[in-house]
N, C-alpha and C positions, 0 to 999 in steps of 0.2 A: 489209573489202572493200565497195567502193562498188557501187551498183546502177546499171544500164544504163537510160538514158532510153528510153521507147518511141519506136520509129521511128529511133533513132540506131544507129551502129555503132561505139560507143566501149566499151572494155574496160580495166579496170585490175586490177592484183593487187599485194598487199603481202605480203612474207614476212620473217619476222624470226626468226632462230635465234641460237645462241650463236656462230655463225660469221659470219653476214652480216645485213644489213639492206637489203632491196631493194624499191624501188617501180618499177613498170612501167605505163604507160598507152599504149594505142594508139587512133587514130582512123583506121579503114580508109578513110574518105572525106576524108582530110586532103589536104594539098598538098605533103608531103615535108619538113615541118619536124621538127628533131630537137633535143632538149635532153638530152644524155647525159653522165653522169659516173659512171664506176665505179672511177677510180683506176688503170686500165690503158689507156694511151694508145692503143695500137694496137687494142685491143678496142673503145674508144670510137669510133675511126675506122671500124671495121667496122660497128658498130651504126648510125652515120650513113648508111652505104651503104644499109642496109635501108630506112630512112625515105625517103631521097632517090629511090632507084631503084624502090622499091615504091610511091611516092607515098602514103605514110601519115604521119600525124603520130605521133611517138614521143617519150615521156619516159622516161628510165631514170636512176634515182638509186640507187647502190649503195655501201655501205660494207662492207668485209669484211676478214678476217684475212690481209691481203696480206703481212704479216710472216712468215706460215707458208707460204702457197702461193696462187697465183692460182686454184686449181681451184674452191674453194668459190664465189667470186664469179662466175666465168664460168658455172658450172653453175646456180647460183641465178638469175642473170638469163635464162638459157634457160628454166627452170622458169616464171618470171613471165611471160616474154613468151609462152610457149605458153598460160598460163592466160588472159592478157589478150586474145589473138587469138580463142581459143575463145569467151570471153564476148562479145567484139565481133561474132562471127558469128551469134550468137543461134540461130534455128532453122535457118539456112542456106538458107532458101527463095530461089530464084531465082538462086544464085550458080552460076559455072561448076563449081566443086568441084575441077577439074583445072587444073594450070598447069605450064608447062615453058619453060625458057629454055637457050640456048646462048650464052655470053657469053665474049668474048675480053678479055684484059687484057695488051696487048703480046704476048709469047710464050706466055702462059698461056691456056688454053682449058678452061672448065668447063661441064659439062652437069648441069643441075638439074631434077628433075621432082617435083611434089608432088601428092598426093591428099588432100583433107580428108575422109577416109574413116570416121573414127571408130576406126580401127585403128592404133595406134602402132607404127611400124617405121622404122628408118634403115638404109639401105644406103650405106655411105661408102667410097669407093674413091679415096683420094688419099694421097700421101706428100709430104713437103716436104724441101727441100734443107737446112734447119738446124732446130735445136731451138726456137729462139725467134725472134720478129719484135718488136723492142722489148722490152717486159716481158711479153709473152704467150707462153707456151709453145704451139708449134704443135700439140701433141697434144690441146690443149683445144679446138680447132676442132670435132672430132668430138663432144667431150663436150657442147659447147653445143648443137649440133644434135640430139643424142641427148635431151637434157633438153627441148628445144623440142617434139619429136615425141611425147614421152611424156605431155606435158600439153596439147598442142593436139589430141591423138588424130589424128595425121597420119601418113601414109606419105610418106617422103621418100627420094629416090635422089639422091645426089651422086656425080659421077665427074669426077676431074680428067683431061682428055684430054692436056694437055701443060702444061709450066711448069717452068722451071729456077730462077726467082726466087721464093722463098717469099712474099714480100710480094705479088707480082703473082698468084700461084696463089690464095692466101687471098682476096685482094680479088675475083678473078673468081668464086670460089665464093659469097661473100656477095652480090655483085651478081646472080649467077644465082638465088640463093634469093629475093632481093627481087623480081625480075621474075616468077618463078614464083609467088610468093605474090600478087603483084598480079593476075596472070591468074586464079588460082583463086578469089579472093574478090570479083572484079568480077561484076556482075549480067549475065545473058544475057538478050538482048531477048525471047526466046521460052520461057524457062524460068521458070515462075512457082511451081512447087512444089518439094518436096525432091528434090534431084539424086541420087535413088537408086530403083531399082525396088522397094526394100523399103518406101519411103515414110518411112523413118526413118534418121538417121545417129546412131551412138552418141556421147553428149556434147553433142549439140545442144540448146540451150535451147528451151523452148516459146515461141511468139510471145507477147509480152506483151499482156494485156487492156488495151484503150483505153476 
């Protein structure tokens, strides 16, 4: 695992198991660039949405046992993204902490809200019209976000309000997540300390000594 440069909001995480090998890096102050390759085309497309609409730079490289199932790859990317985002946030001083979005994608409408609370929880209320979009099983959408919140220590609510086309519905969710994450990780002009009355958020890294 690489270290984070003082003053930067860059995070990276690598994970290697008998099932997958995954590298993820994020720059929360990036410009929306993405370099993504997981071997699952539709999943790559969704990860690019996170970068573009969250205005973060994202690198994801994953190889996994796709001949068995896509589950391990999708879940492990979620784990690594959660770890990388948490590292990039550092001590979380000055950030909004909360973010939310209501995002349409044609007939689909997704509502997403996130709290970088230090408490992992996913509430996922969505169902999809088909079992797969491209090579990605739609049941893995929830698994990806569950892995993310567990390792970013975040509370995440996702609700699909409407959507008959599975591609549109999932894309609305990922775009909503991107916009909510962008809001939550931005700096508030009048918030200089830890955004909690406790003065501490679980999992936040101490500020680096310079």
